[in-house]
ROBA-79947 format. One record per residue (C-alpha): residue number from 0; residue in one letter; chain; x, y, z. Coordinates in Angstrom, 2 decimals. Example, Ala and Ser with C-alpha at 12.3 -4.5 7.8 and 13.67 -1.06 7.14 Angstrom:
! ROBA-79947
<atom num="0" residu="A" chaine="A" u="12.30" v="-4.50" w="7.80"/>
<atom num="1" residu="S" chaine="A" u="13.67" v="-1.06" w="7.14"/>
//
This chain:
! ROBA-79947
<atom num="0" residu="M" chaine="A" u="-0.01" v="0.05" w="0.02"/>
<atom num="1" residu="H" chaine="A" u="1.40" v="3.43" w="-0.87"/>
<atom num="2" residu="A" chaine="A" u="0.78" v="6.59" w="1.01"/>
<atom num="3" residu="P" chaine="A" u="-1.92" v="8.92" w="-0.38"/>
<atom num="4" residu="P" chaine="A" u="-0.76" v="12.27" w="-1.63"/>
<atom num="5" residu="F" chaine="A" u="-0.25" v="14.96" w="1.05"/>
<atom num="6" residu="D" chaine="A" u="-2.63" v="17.94" w="0.58"/>
<atom num="7" residu="R" chaine="A" u="-1.61" v="20.92" w="2.68"/>
<atom num="8" residu="E" chaine="A" u="-4.76" v="22.87" w="1.90"/>
<atom num="9" residu="E" chaine="A" u="-7.00" v="20.01" w="2.95"/>
<atom num="10" residu="L" chaine="A" u="-5.16" v="19.64" w="6.24"/>
<atom num="11" residu="R" chaine="A" u="-5.30" v="23.38" w="6.89"/>
<atom num="12" residu="R" chaine="A" u="-9.13" v="23.25" w="6.29"/>
<atom num="13" residu="A" chaine="A" u="-9.43" v="20.27" w="8.62"/>
<atom num="14" residu="Q" chaine="A" u="-7.48" v="22.13" w="11.33"/>
<atom num="15" residu="A" chaine="A" u="-9.80" v="25.15" w="10.97"/>
<atom num="16" residu="G" chaine="A" u="-12.80" v="22.90" w="11.83"/>
<atom num="17" residu="D" chaine="A" u="-14.09" v="22.00" w="8.32"/>
<atom num="18" residu="A" chaine="A" u="-15.96" v="18.79" w="8.98"/>
<atom num="19" residu="E" chaine="A" u="-15.90" v="17.67" w="5.37"/>
<atom num="20" residu="A" chaine="A" u="-12.12" v="18.26" w="5.06"/>
<atom num="21" residu="L" chaine="A" u="-11.66" v="16.30" w="8.25"/>
<atom num="22" residu="G" chaine="A" u="-13.75" v="13.43" w="6.87"/>
<atom num="23" residu="R" chaine="A" u="-11.72" v="13.38" w="3.61"/>
<atom num="24" residu="F" chaine="A" u="-8.49" v="13.47" w="5.73"/>
<atom num="25" residu="F" chaine="A" u="-9.85" v="10.36" w="7.66"/>
<atom num="26" residu="D" chaine="A" u="-10.85" v="8.63" w="4.45"/>
<atom num="27" residu="R" chaine="A" u="-7.55" v="9.27" w="2.87"/>
<atom num="28" residu="H" chaine="A" u="-5.62" v="7.63" w="5.74"/>
<atom num="29" residu="F" chaine="A" u="-8.12" v="5.09" w="7.31"/>
<atom num="30" residu="D" chaine="A" u="-7.27" v="2.03" w="5.18"/>
<atom num="31" residu="R" chaine="A" u="-3.47" v="2.14" w="5.90"/>
<atom num="32" residu="I" chaine="A" u="-3.89" v="2.81" w="9.61"/>
<atom num="33" residu="F" chaine="A" u="-6.53" v="0.04" w="9.91"/>
<atom num="34" residu="S" chaine="A" u="-4.28" v="-2.33" w="7.99"/>
<atom num="35" residu="V" chaine="A" u="-1.31" v="-1.79" w="10.37"/>
<atom num="36" residu="V" chaine="A" u="-3.58" v="-2.00" w="13.44"/>
<atom num="37" residu="Q" chaine="A" u="-5.16" v="-5.25" w="12.24"/>
<atom num="38" residu="R" chaine="A" u="-1.74" v="-6.81" w="11.67"/>
<atom num="39" residu="L" chaine="A" u="-0.55" v="-5.74" w="15.05"/>
<atom num="40" residu="V" chaine="A" u="-3.53" v="-7.02" w="17.01"/>
<atom num="41" residu="G" chaine="A" u="-4.58" v="-9.86" w="14.72"/>
<atom num="42" residu="S" chaine="A" u="-8.29" v="-9.22" w="14.81"/>
<atom num="43" residu="A" chaine="A" u="-10.49" v="-7.17" w="12.41"/>
<atom num="44" residu="D" chaine="A" u="-12.99" v="-6.56" w="15.21"/>
<atom num="45" residu="A" chaine="A" u="-10.49" v="-5.18" w="17.68"/>
<atom num="46" residu="A" chaine="A" u="-8.75" v="-3.19" w="14.82"/>
<atom num="47" residu="Q" chaine="A" u="-12.00" v="-1.50" w="13.97"/>
<atom num="48" residu="D" chaine="A" u="-12.39" v="-0.32" w="17.65"/>
<atom num="49" residu="I" chaine="A" u="-8.79" v="0.68" w="18.00"/>
<atom num="50" residu="T" chaine="A" u="-8.72" v="2.47" w="14.66"/>
<atom num="51" residu="Q" chaine="A" u="-11.83" v="4.43" w="15.72"/>
<atom num="52" residu="D" chaine="A" u="-9.95" v="5.38" w="19.04"/>
<atom num="53" residu="I" chaine="A" u="-7.03" v="6.49" w="16.97"/>
<atom num="54" residu="F" chaine="A" u="-9.07" v="8.80" w="14.76"/>
<atom num="55" residu="L" chaine="A" u="-10.76" v="10.26" w="17.85"/>
<atom num="56" residu="K" chaine="A" u="-7.34" v="11.16" w="19.16"/>
<atom num="57" residu="V" chaine="A" u="-6.39" v="12.55" w="15.74"/>
<atom num="58" residu="R" chaine="A" u="-9.49" v="14.71" w="15.73"/>
<atom num="59" residu="R" chaine="A" u="-8.68" v="16.17" w="19.19"/>
<atom num="60" residu="H" chaine="A" u="-5.01" v="16.85" w="18.34"/>
<atom num="61" residu="I" chaine="A" u="-5.17" v="17.68" w="14.51"/>
<atom num="62" residu="G" chaine="A" u="-4.43" v="21.31" w="15.32"/>
<atom num="63" residu="R" chaine="A" u="-0.94" v="20.36" w="16.51"/>
<atom num="64" residu="L" chaine="A" u="0.05" v="19.09" w="13.07"/>
<atom num="65" residu="D" chaine="A" u="2.58" v="21.04" w="11.13"/>
<atom num="66" residu="I" chaine="A" u="0.97" v="21.58" w="7.71"/>
<atom num="67" residu="E" chaine="A" u="4.51" v="21.72" w="6.15"/>
<atom num="68" residu="H" chaine="A" u="5.07" v="18.04" w="6.87"/>
<atom num="69" residu="D" chaine="A" u="3.25" v="14.90" w="5.73"/>
<atom num="70" residu="P" chaine="A" u="0.99" v="13.68" w="8.61"/>
<atom num="71" residu="A" chaine="A" u="1.44" v="10.00" w="7.83"/>
<atom num="72" residu="P" chaine="A" u="4.41" v="9.47" w="10.26"/>
<atom num="73" residu="W" chaine="A" u="2.48" v="11.26" w="13.08"/>
<atom num="74" residu="L" chaine="A" u="-0.59" v="9.03" w="12.32"/>
<atom num="75" residu="F" chaine="A" u="1.48" v="5.88" w="12.45"/>
<atom num="76" residu="T" chaine="A" u="3.00" v="7.06" w="15.72"/>
<atom num="77" residu="V" chaine="A" u="-0.45" v="7.57" w="17.15"/>
<atom num="78" residu="A" chaine="A" u="-1.53" v="4.18" w="15.94"/>
<atom num="79" residu="V" chaine="A" u="1.50" v="2.47" w="17.43"/>
<atom num="80" residu="N" chaine="A" u="0.97" v="4.16" w="20.76"/>
<atom num="81" residu="V" chaine="A" u="-2.76" v="3.32" w="20.94"/>
<atom num="82" residu="C" chaine="A" u="-1.91" v="-0.33" w="19.95"/>
<atom num="83" residu="R" chaine="A" u="0.67" v="-0.43" w="22.78"/>
<atom num="84" residu="D" chaine="A" u="-1.90" v="0.84" w="25.23"/>
<atom num="85" residu="H" chaine="A" u="-4.35" v="-1.62" w="24.09"/>
<atom num="86" residu="R" chaine="A" u="-1.89" v="-4.53" w="24.52"/>
<atom num="87" residu="R" chaine="A" u="-1.31" v="-3.40" w="28.09"/>
<atom num="88" residu="S" chaine="A" u="-5.10" v="-3.50" w="28.87"/>
<atom num="89" residu="A" chaine="A" u="-6.79" v="-6.37" w="30.70"/>
<atom num="90" residu="W" chaine="A" u="-9.12" v="-6.75" w="27.68"/>
<atom num="91" residu="W" chaine="A" u="-6.11" v="-7.64" w="25.37"/>
<atom num="92" residu="R" chaine="A" u="-4.92" v="-10.33" w="27.62"/>
<atom num="93" residu="L" chaine="A" u="-8.37" v="-11.94" w="27.87"/>
<atom num="94" residu="S" chaine="A" u="-8.89" v="-11.67" w="24.05"/>
<atom num="95" residu="Q" chaine="A" u="-5.71" v="-13.59" w="23.27"/>
<atom num="96" residu="R" chaine="A" u="-7.38" v="-16.79" w="24.38"/>
<atom num="97" residu="G" chaine="A" u="-9.70" v="-16.82" w="21.43"/>
<atom num="98" residu="M" chaine="A" u="-7.97" v="-14.60" w="18.89"/>
<atom num="99" residu="R" chaine="A" u="-8.43" v="-15.24" w="15.16"/>
<atom num="100" residu="L" chaine="A" u="-5.26" v="-15.45" w="13.22"/>
<atom num="101" residu="D" chaine="A" u="-6.65" v="-15.14" w="9.78"/>
<atom num="102" residu="L" chaine="A" u="-7.27" v="-11.82" w="8.03"/>
<atom num="103" residu="D" chaine="A" u="-10.65" v="-11.18" w="6.31"/>
<atom num="104" residu="H" chaine="A" u="-10.30" v="-11.36" w="2.52"/>
<atom num="105" residu="E" chaine="A" u="-12.61" v="-9.93" w="0.03"/>
<atom num="106" residu="E" chaine="A" u="-14.55" v="-12.38" w="-2.23"/>
<atom num="107" residu="K" chaine="A" u="-12.94" v="-12.95" w="-5.60"/>
<atom num="108" residu="G" chaine="A" u="-15.02" v="-13.11" w="-8.71"/>
<atom num="109" residu="L" chaine="A" u="-14.75" v="-16.01" w="-11.12"/>
<atom num="110" residu="S" chaine="A" u="-12.46" v="-15.40" w="-14.17"/>
<atom num="111" residu="S" chaine="A" u="-10.24" v="-17.37" w="-16.36"/>
<atom num="112" residu="D" chaine="A" u="-7.26" v="-15.67" w="-14.70"/>
<atom num="113" residu="A" chaine="A" u="-8.40" v="-16.64" w="-11.21"/>
<atom num="114" residu="P" chaine="A" u="-6.13" v="-19.12" w="-9.35"/>
<atom num="115" residu="S" chaine="A" u="-7.30" v="-22.66" w="-8.96"/>
<atom num="116" residu="P" chaine="A" u="-8.94" v="-23.71" w="-5.80"/>
<atom num="117" residu="E" chaine="A" u="-5.62" v="-25.59" w="-4.87"/>
<atom num="118" residu="Q" chaine="A" u="-3.58" v="-22.42" w="-5.50"/>
<atom num="119" residu="E" chaine="A" u="-6.03" v="-20.39" w="-3.36"/>
<atom num="120" residu="L" chaine="A" u="-5.83" v="-22.98" w="-0.59"/>
<atom num="121" residu="V" chaine="A" u="-2.00" v="-22.95" w="-0.62"/>
<atom num="122" residu="A" chaine="A" u="-1.88" v="-19.08" w="-0.69"/>
<atom num="123" residu="A" chaine="A" u="-4.47" v="-18.91" w="2.13"/>
<atom num="124" residu="E" chaine="A" u="-2.49" v="-21.33" w="4.16"/>
<atom num="125" residu="D" chaine="A" u="0.82" v="-19.37" w="3.53"/>
<atom num="126" residu="E" chaine="A" u="-0.89" v="-16.17" w="4.56"/>
<atom num="127" residu="R" chaine="A" u="-2.22" v="-17.78" w="7.73"/>
<atom num="128" residu="R" chaine="A" u="1.24" v="-19.15" w="8.57"/>
<atom num="129" residu="V" chaine="A" u="2.91" v="-15.77" w="8.04"/>
<atom num="130" residu="Q" chaine="A" u="0.29" v="-13.81" w="9.97"/>
<atom num="131" residu="A" chaine="A" u="0.48" v="-16.41" w="12.81"/>
<atom num="132" residu="A" chaine="A" u="4.25" v="-16.07" w="12.88"/>
<atom num="133" residu="V" chaine="A" u="4.11" v="-12.25" w="12.72"/>
<atom num="134" residu="L" chaine="A" u="1.76" v="-12.31" w="15.74"/>
<atom num="135" residu="R" chaine="A" u="4.24" v="-14.34" w="17.64"/>
<atom num="136" residu="L" chaine="A" u="7.01" v="-11.74" w="17.27"/>
<atom num="137" residu="P" chaine="A" u="7.63" v="-9.29" w="20.05"/>
<atom num="138" residu="L" chaine="A" u="5.81" v="-6.05" w="19.46"/>
<atom num="139" residu="D" chaine="A" u="8.88" v="-4.06" w="18.49"/>
<atom num="140" residu="L" chaine="A" u="9.92" v="-6.72" w="15.80"/>
<atom num="141" residu="R" chaine="A" u="6.31" v="-7.16" w="14.71"/>
<atom num="142" residu="L" chaine="A" u="5.95" v="-3.44" w="14.18"/>
<atom num="143" residu="S" chaine="A" u="9.16" v="-3.29" w="12.00"/>
<atom num="144" residu="V" chaine="A" u="7.87" v="-6.06" w="9.74"/>
<atom num="145" residu="I" chaine="A" u="4.43" v="-4.66" w="9.44"/>
<atom num="146" residu="L" chaine="A" u="5.43" v="-1.08" w="8.77"/>
<atom num="147" residu="H" chaine="A" u="8.35" v="-1.90" w="6.38"/>
<atom num="148" residu="D" chaine="A" u="7.24" v="-5.09" w="4.56"/>
<atom num="149" residu="F" chaine="A" u="3.54" v="-4.74" w="4.53"/>
<atom num="150" residu="E" chaine="A" u="3.18" v="-0.99" w="4.34"/>
<atom num="151" residu="G" chaine="A" u="6.32" v="-0.15" w="2.50"/>
<atom num="152" residu="I" chaine="A" u="7.37" v="2.57" w="4.94"/>
<atom num="153" residu="P" chaine="A" u="11.17" v="3.32" w="4.75"/>
<atom num="154" residu="H" chaine="A" u="13.36" v="2.73" w="7.80"/>
<atom num="155" residu="E" chaine="A" u="13.96" v="6.42" w="8.27"/>
<atom num="156" residu="Q" chaine="A" u="10.29" v="7.02" w="8.83"/>
<atom num="157" residu="I" chaine="A" u="9.88" v="3.92" w="11.03"/>
<atom num="158" residu="A" chaine="A" u="12.75" v="5.28" w="13.16"/>
<atom num="159" residu="Q" chaine="A" u="10.83" v="8.47" w="13.50"/>
<atom num="160" residu="I" chaine="A" u="7.53" v="6.75" w="14.29"/>
<atom num="161" residu="V" chaine="A" u="8.93" v="4.41" w="16.99"/>
<atom num="162" residu="G" chaine="A" u="11.50" v="7.05" w="18.35"/>
<atom num="163" residu="I" chaine="A" u="14.81" v="5.23" w="17.62"/>
<atom num="164" residu="G" chaine="A" u="17.74" v="5.95" w="15.29"/>
<atom num="165" residu="H" chaine="A" u="17.79" v="5.05" w="11.66"/>
<atom num="166" residu="A" chaine="A" u="20.64" v="2.43" w="12.19"/>
<atom num="167" residu="A" chaine="A" u="18.69" v="1.01" w="15.07"/>
<atom num="168" residu="A" chaine="A" u="15.52" v="0.61" w="12.88"/>
<atom num="169" residu="R" chaine="A" u="17.48" v="-1.18" w="10.24"/>
<atom num="170" residu="K" chaine="A" u="19.08" v="-3.54" w="12.74"/>
<atom num="171" residu="R" chaine="A" u="15.63" v="-4.13" w="14.43"/>
<atom num="172" residu="H" chaine="A" u="14.25" v="-5.04" w="10.99"/>
<atom num="173" residu="S" chaine="A" u="17.04" v="-7.50" w="10.32"/>
<atom num="174" residu="R" chaine="A" u="16.42" v="-9.10" w="13.66"/>
<atom num="175" residu="A" chaine="A" u="12.69" v="-9.22" w="12.94"/>
<atom num="176" residu="L" chaine="A" u="13.26" v="-10.98" w="9.60"/>
<atom num="177" residu="R" chaine="A" u="15.61" v="-13.53" w="11.27"/>
<atom num="178" residu="A" chaine="A" u="13.05" v="-14.23" w="13.99"/>
<atom num="179" residu="L" chaine="A" u="10.22" v="-14.50" w="11.50"/>
<atom num="180" residu="A" chaine="A" u="12.20" v="-16.97" w="9.37"/>
<atom num="181" residu="D" chaine="A" u="12.91" v="-19.02" w="12.55"/>
<atom num="182" residu="L" chaine="A" u="9.23" v="-19.05" w="13.49"/>
<atom num="183" residu="L" chaine="A" u="8.19" v="-20.06" w="9.96"/>
<atom num="184" residu="E" chaine="A" u="10.80" v="-22.82" w="9.86"/>
<atom num="185" residu="E" chaine="A" u="9.81" v="-24.02" w="13.32"/>
<atom num="186" residu="G" chaine="A" u="6.10" v="-24.15" w="12.13"/>
<atom num="187" residu="A" chaine="A" u="7.08" v="-26.11" w="8.94"/>
<atom num="188" residu="T" chaine="A" u="9.02" v="-28.83" w="10.93"/>
<atom num="189" residu="S" chaine="A" u="6.42" v="-29.30" w="13.64"/>
//
């Protein structure tokens, strides 16, 4: 997923209290934030609630944004912090007992280019294995994989989002990939 274009004038109107501009701002960023949150928490239902909380915080603090800078890194920082708070809550610990590991997928139409049922089954199983392994990573490593590999965010921005140096973000990502590979291999041999 690529970042939507940054529109300074739209952000200025949203900061001034224009409800329609704020709605367009939310619409422009919702899918990416929801995707990150869903991958962090592993549940579409929880991700909907958390993403709603994130955008309530954004609404309250949108006036603090510098209109000269892309708001995406700030939005990801808010999302990461809200997810961390959520994980610390008692509700999170209780929800882990029955957490779904699969991601919701849209229905695919029939076409001659559509993969065979066997290919779909293999792809779904691979996606399930990867998502389950990602969820087993410690939060800092999981965040690195989700932001860089799933969202395509460069290490420089990830460093800014999580509050570490650029070199540390790159090292963390390397550790995350090694740990993910180990988890996937462990799952393949068991």
